[in-house]
N, C-alpha and C positions, 0 to 999 in steps of 0.2 A: 298708741294704737293707730294714730292718724299719720305716722311718719312715712310708712310705705305708700299710701295713696298720695300723699303730697310729692313724694320723689317720683311717683310714675307721672304725675301731672307735669312735672318740671322736666320729664323726658329721661330722668335717670334710670328707671325701670327698663330702658331699652338698650342699655349698655350691654358689651358682649361678655362680661365677666361677672359673675355673683361672687361676692367675697364675704367671708365670715371672718370677724376680727377675734383674734385671741392673742392676748399679750402683745398687742401692737403688730402682729404679723398676719398679713392676709393669706388665707388659704384659698386658692383659686379653682373653679370648676370650668374647664375648657368647653366652649361651645363651638358649633360649626363655623361660626364667623372668626374665631380664633385659628382655626385650622386653615382658612382662606388666607388669613393675614400672614400666617407662617410659611405658606407656600411660597416659592420664589415668583417674583413679578415676571410677567411675560417679558422676553427680550433680555433678561437678566443674564449674567455670567452663570455658567453651570459650576458645579462643586467640583474643583481641580483635584480634591482628594479622591474621588471616586475613581476606581480603576477602570481604564478603557476596555472595552469588549469587543472583539473581532472573531470573525468566523475560525480562523485558525487558532486564536487564544482559547476560545472556548473548546475547540477540538482537543487541544492538548491537555486542557484541564480534565476533560472526560477520559482521554486516553490513559493519563496516569492512574486513574482508578481502576482500570482494567489490568489486573494483576497477570492474566495470561498472555495478554498483547505485549506487556512489558517484558516479561520472561522471554517470549518469542523475539522481541527486538534485541534484548542482550544476547541471545544465541546468534542471531545473524550478525551482529557487530563482531561478536567473538570469532565467528567463522571467517568473516571478511578480513579481519586484522591478521589472523593466523595465515590465512592463504596469502595475503600480500606480502607478509614478512618471512614467507617460507625460505627464500633464498639466503637469509641472514643467519638461519641457525639450524635448519632441518638437516642439511648435508653433513654438518659436523656432528650433530646430536644423533641422528638416526641413520644416516647413509644416504646415498643417492637413490632417488626413486626409479632410475632406469638401469643401474648397473648391479650386476651380482657381486655382492661383497660378503654374504655370510652363508651358512649352510642352508640348504633347502628345507623348507616347512618346520622351521624350529617352533616351538610352543610359545605361548604367551609367557613373558617374563619382564623383569625390570629393564633390562636392556632393549628388549623388543616387545613393547606392551601389546601389540597386535599380532606378534609372531612374524614369521617371514613367509614368502610364497614359494612356488614350486621350484623358482630358480634362484632363490637366496636374496630377494630384495625385501627390505623391511616394509610391512604392510601399513604401519602408521605413516610412514613417509610418503607412501603412495596415495594414501587416503587424503593426506593434507594437500598433496598436488593435485589430487583429483577434484578437490573443492574448488581450487582456482579455475579448472576448466568448467566445472558444472556452474558455478556462478557466473563466469564470463558468458556462457551460452544463455543462460536464463535471463541476465540482464540485457545483453545485446540483442537476442531474439525478441524479447518483449519490447524493447526500444523500437526495433524495426516495425514490428506489427502495430505498436501503438501509434506511431507516426503516420503509417498508411491508413489505420483505422480512424484516425482524427480527421484526416484529409477527406476520406470517402464519407465519413459520417456528417461532417459539416456540409459537404456539397448536396447530400441527399436530404438534409433536414431543412437547410436555409433556403435552398432554391426549390426543392420539391419538384412536382411534375414529372417530366421525362428524366430528369437527374434522378429522382428518388426512385423512380421504377427500374431504371438500368442498374444502379449501384446494388439496391436490395435484391434484384434478381440474380445479379453476379454473386452476392454473398450467399444466396440459397444455393446456387451452384456449388460453391466452395464447401459449403456446410453439408451438403448431399453426399460427399465422399468421406469415408472413414479417415479421420485425421492422420493417424499414424501411417496407415497404407499410402495416403497422399504424400507424405513426407518421404517415406521409403522410395516411392517412384521418382519424386524430383531428385533424391540422392542418387538413384541410379543414372539419371541423366547428367548431373553435376559432377558426380564422384564423391567418394569418402573425403574426410578431413574436418577439422574443427570450423574452418571458415563456412564451408558449404552447409555444416550442420545448422549454424545459427541464421545463416540466410535462408534456408529451406523452412525452418521453423518460424522465422519472422514474417516471411512472405505469406505463408499459409495460415497465419494466426489472426489476420486482420478482421475478418467479417464478424466475429462476436465483439470486438471493441468498436467497430463501426455501428453495430446495432445499439450499443450502450450509449455511445455518444450522441447518436441520431435522436434516441428517445430523450436524452438530457437536453438537447437543444430545442427540440419541440416544446418542451415544458417551460422554456424561458424566453423563446424568441419573441413572443407575442406580448411581452411585459411593456409597461409604459415607458421605461428608460431606453428600450430598443427603438420604439416608435418615435420617441424624442430625438434619438441620434439619428434616426432615419429623415426625419423632417428637417433637421439641421444641415443635411447634405453630406453626412458621413458615408464613406465608401463601404462597399460590402465587407472588404478585408478588415477596415478598422472596426466595424460593427462586431464581426466575429471575434477579432482577437482582443478588442478592449472591453467588450461588453458581454458577449455570449460565452466565450470560452472560460473566463474567470469564474463564472457563476455555474459553469458545468463541469468543471475540472475535478470536482471532490469524487464523483462516481467514477472517473477514470483512474484516479490515484488508487482507489480500492480495488478496482478490476485488475489494473497493471500488477499491483502487488501480488495478488493471488496468481496472475499469469506466470510470474517468475517460478513459482513452485511447479506449475504444470510444465513449463519449459525445461526445467531441470529433470523432472520424471521422463519427459520425451527423449532428451539427450541420453538418459541412462538406458532406456529401452533401445535405442538406436546403436549405442556401442555395445550393448549385450548382444544384439543381433549381428554385429560385425559391420554396421553401416555408419558408425559415428567416428570417434577419435581413432587414429591409427596407432598401433602399438610401435614402440614400447611406451609412448606417452601414457600416463596413468589416467584412468577415468573411473568414476565409481561404477558405471556399467561394465567395463572391461573387468573390473575387480570382482564384481559378482559372477561374471561369466567364467573367470578362472576359477574362483573359489568353489562354484557349485560342483565341480568335478570331484572335489575333496570333502564333500558336505558330511559324509559319515565318518571320516576320521579326523579331519581338521576343519570343524565347522566355523571357526572364527574367521577363516579366510573369506567366507561369504557373508557372515553375520555382521563384521564390523563396517564394511562399506555399505551394508543395506541398512544398518542403524543410522549412518551418516545421512543417507538419502532420506530415510524416515523423519528424523528429527529437522532436518533443514526445511523439507516441503512442509511439514506440519508447522514450522515456525512462520513461514510465510503465509500460510492459510490463517493461522490464529492472529497474525499481525493485520492482514487484510481485513478479517471479521471485525477486529478491534477498531480499525480506521472506519469502517462503514458505520459503526455505532457512534463513533467520535464525531464524524463529519455530518451525521444526520442533524438537520437544523430543527427537527421537531423533537429532539430528546431534550429533556429537562435536566438540570443538575440535580443529582441526588441530594 
């Protein structure tokens, strides 16, 4: 009965593990001191087996869990591949999208899945080539508006003062006009044509992107790493490109993705009104304009290009929504 007090007197009772012996095998009870000893020492090498975590790696892991965004991305990739490879197989399989090769207004069949239009051109062939035009306008117009918006937003947010006032009031002026009417007015000056369409849409679409980028820069420009770079003598251009832009680009990626769908809709509306692509080049808007004349008798002439616009714009919207959730650093892995 005196074994325990004697052990404590000799300091044994202060050990970090209490052991009960059974058949010469110790069964230990871990104490907080053991947890401190098990923890890696300060300055020791990290566990190389642990996976590295980055913003884009975490974003991809979260995006893969969003089934709607993945389905939308698959549809976009499919449309892009079909549009880019159209010259290799569409004319041989379906006929030229601009030449009259068949009887007019044939119904949907195995040979003509979408039928033929009023002058005997295969509608599926024209829808595929129209995808090429619509995607080109969406991507190029968004690229133009994104570049202008990034420059304007960076100047307004980083320098502030008079720059911020001038640029934001200029953006307010652009946003005060109805967007589609503004584009039509610009096309009335430039003239019709695919090049003028994406120039007009791109030049007039920068104010919203500038506002988004400005707010993103304002949230990061006062961080410690920006102050440290400024104190070390880094130029304004280097601070913006190396420190501010990489930490603000996530919101721009999301907004630009959604903007592509809006540009496609605008191009379709302009072509429907006769201000966009010049016939006989195919465009989804032109196909809808031609098909609406025969909606009562041959509805597929209008429904098929309309579905192409609906699915493509919806895909870009769902992908942008998925990217927004995936790039949100506040999101936790499920």
